C-alpha positions in Angstrom: 1.5 24.9 -1.2 0.4 22.0 -3.4 -2.7 20.1 -2.3 -2.5 16.4 -3.1 -5.2 13.6 -2.8 -4.1 10.1 -1.7 -6.0 6.9 -2.3 -5.1 3.6 -0.7 -7.3 0.6 -1.8 -4.8 -2.3 -1.6 -6.7 -4.4 1.0 -10.2 -5.0 2.3 -10.1 -1.6 4.1 -9.5 1.6 2.2 -8.7 5.2 2.9 -8.3 8.6 1.3 -6.4 11.7 2.5 -5.5 15.3 1.7 -2.0 16.5 2.2 -0.8 20.1 1.8 3.0 20.4 1.4 3.2 16.9 2.6 1.3 17.6 5.8 -1.9 15.7 6.5 -4.9 18.0 6.6 -7.8 15.5 6.2 -8.3 11.7 6.4 -11.1 9.2 6.0 -11.1 5.4 6.3 -13.5 2.6 5.8 -13.1 -0.9 7.4 -16.1 -2.4 5.6 -15.3 -5.4 3.4 -16.2 -5.2 -0.3 -17.4 -1.6 -0.3 -14.6 0.1 -2.2 -16.7 0.4 -5.4 -19.7 1.9 -3.7 -18.1 4.1 -1.0 -14.7 5.4 -2.3 -16.1 8.2 -4.4 -18.6 9.1 -1.7 -15.8 9.2 0.9 -13.6 11.4 -1.3 -16.5 13.9 -1.7 -17.0 13.9 2.0 -13.3 14.5 2.5 -13.6 17.8 0.6 -16.8 18.8 2.3 -15.3 18.4 5.7 -12.0 20.1 4.9 -13.0 23.4 3.3 -10.9 22.5 0.2 -12.3 22.3 -3.4 -11.4 19.7 -5.9 -10.1 22.3 -8.4 -7.4 23.1 -5.8 -5.8 19.7 -6.3 -2.4 19.6 -7.9 -2.0 15.8 -8.1 -3.4 12.4 -7.1 -1.3 9.8 -5.3 -2.4 6.1 -5.5 -1.1 3.0 -3.9 0.0 0.9 -6.8 -0.1 -2.5 -5.3 0.4 -5.4 -4.8 -2.8 -6.3 -3.1 -6.5 -6.9 -3.8 -7.1 -7.0 -7.6 -10.5 -5.4 -7.3 -9.4 -2.8 -4.8 -6.4 -1.8 -6.8 -8.4 -1.6 -10.0 -11.0 0.7 -8.4 -8.5 2.9 -6.7 -6.4 3.4 -9.9 -9.5 4.0 -12.1 -10.7 6.6 -9.6 -7.4 8.3 -9.5 -7.1 8.4 -13.2 -10.6 9.8 -13.6 -9.8 12.7 -11.3 -6.5 13.3 -13.0 -8.2 13.4 -16.4 -10.9 15.7 -15.2 -8.6 18.2 -13.6 -5.6 17.8 -15.9 -3.3 17.0 -13.0 -0.5 14.4 -12.6 -0.8 10.9 -11.3 1.7 9.6 -8.8 2.1 6.0 -7.7 3.7 4.4 -4.6 4.4 0.7 -4.1 2.1 -0.5 -1.3 4.8 -2.5 0.4 7.1 0.5 0.3 4.4 2.5 1.9 4.0 -0.1 4.7 7.8 -0.1 5.2 7.8 3.7 5.6 4.9 3.5 8.1 6.8 0.8 10.1 10.0 2.8 10.3 8.1 6.0 11.4 6.2 4.1 14.0 8.8 1.8 15.5 12.3 3.2 14.8 12.4 4.6 18.4 11.1 1.4 19.9 13.3 -1.2 18.1 16.9 -1.2 17.0 16.5 -1.4 13.2 20.0 -0.4 12.3 21.0 -3.9 11.1 17.5 -5.4 10.7 15.6 -6.2 7.6 12.0 -5.3 7.1 9.4 -7.5 5.4 6.0 -6.1 4.8 3.4 -8.8 3.8 0.0 -8.7 2.3 -2.3 -11.8 2.0 -2.3 -13.5 -1.4 -4.5 -16.6 -0.8 -3.6 -19.8 1.0 0.0 -19.8 2.2 1.1 -17.2 -0.3 1.9 -13.6 0.5 3.0 -10.5 -1.4 6.2 -9.3 0.2 9.5 -7.5 -0.2 12.6 -7.1 1.9 14.2 -3.7 2.6 16.4 -2.1 5.2 15.6 0.8 7.5 16.7 3.4 4.8 14.3 1.8 2.2 17.0 0.1 0.2 15.5 -3.0 -1.5 17.1 -6.3 -0.6 14.5 -8.5 -2.3 12.0 -6.9 -4.7 8.3 -7.2 -4.5 7.1 -10.7 -5.2 4.4 -13.3 -4.6 6.0 -15.9 -2.3 4.7 -19.2 -0.9 5.7 -19.4 2.8 7.0 -22.6 4.4 9.3 -23.5 7.3 12.4 -22.7 5.3 11.3 -19.3 4.0 13.9 -16.6 4.7 16.1 -19.1 6.5 19.4 -18.0 5.1 18.8 -14.4 5.9 17.4 -15.2 9.4 20.6 -16.9 10.2 22.4 -13.6 9.7 20.1 -10.9 10.9 16.7 -10.0 12.5 13.8 -9.7 10.1 10.7 -7.8 11.2 7.5 -9.2 9.5 4.4 -7.1 9.5 1.2 -6.5 7.7 -1.9 -8.7 7.4 0.0 -11.4 5.5 2.4 -11.9 8.3 -0.3 -13.2 10.6 -0.5 -16.6 8.8 3.3 -17.0 8.9 3.8 -16.9 12.6 3.3 -20.6 13.0 5.6 -21.6 10.2 8.7 -19.4 10.6 10.5 -20.4 13.8 13.6 -18.4 14.2 14.9 -16.3 17.1 15.6 -13.5 14.6 12.0 -13.6 13.2 10.0 -10.7 14.8 6.3 -10.4 14.1 4.7 -7.1 14.6 0.9 -6.6 14.3 -1.1 -3.5 13.5 0.6 -2.2 10.4 -1.7 -1.7 7.4 -1.3 0.6 4.4 -2.9 4.0 4.9 -3.5 7.1 2.8 -2.5 9.2 5.8 1.1 8.2 5.2 0.8 7.8 1.4 0.7 11.5 0.9 4.0 12.0 2.7 5.9 9.7 0.2 3.9 11.0 -2.7 4.7 14.6 -1.9 8.4 13.8 -2.4 7.7 12.3 -5.8 5.6 15.3 -6.7 8.5 17.7 -5.9 10.7 15.5 -8.1 8.2 15.4 -11.0 8.0 11.6 -10.7 4.7 11.2 -12.5 3.0 8.3 -14.2 1.5 8.2 -17.6 -2.2 8.5 -16.8 -3.0 6.7 -20.1 -0.7 3.7 -19.6 -0.3 3.2 -15.9 -1.6 -0.1 -14.5 -1.5 -1.4 -10.9 1.1 -3.9 -9.7 -1.2 -7.0 -9.6 1.6 -9.6 -9.6 -1.0 -12.4 -10.2 -3.9 -12.7 -12.6 -7.4 -12.3 -11.3 -9.0 -15.8 -11.2 -12.7 -16.1 -12.2 -14.2 -19.4 -11.4 -16.2 -20.7 -14.4 -19.4 -22.7 -13.8 -19.4 -26.3 -14.7 -21.3 -26.9 -17.9 -23.2 -30.2 -18.3 -23.7 -31.1 -21.9 
């Protein structure tokens, strides 16, 4: 029964979890802003202390690959790589938006009729831009992961034909722009390591591993550093 560690650091909150055979056995989450660098490793250590498992029992590390926070993704991937190097175990990645789609289907498939609907997870990407993708209930990708500027005409052609469920922190700022009967906005979905391990376990069974040396997060956009004005 393989023990897998999951790390989700795509947004201002972050979490880690242990799954054994794809079943959640331990979970920790922090909602504090800008604390990933200082608290993630501490939280992982506490996860093991509270669960009676040892790190040398790990058989793989699953990391949310992005898109999302540049700093959060960088820290999460670097931490995952460090553990993989130290224990000589494989690295597994899961697209953060695919993770959110999985969570949405698990949580709401019995509440909403999703058979012919499209699902649009969204993460904030500054101003009126979001990271998003479009998929159906089965996970088939309709529009791939992208950084998209949202206006009144966004998704209009698709919304004329079918319902689209928008969810995730990025969808909150789109409510006042997208005015279609078929546009459904659902709150409360954020990426979580508690579900990440379920998807990652399937990849583990199929030997879908990343190159620990070469793997990089899905940033989508360059990290912008504001340079100070120099007066000569």
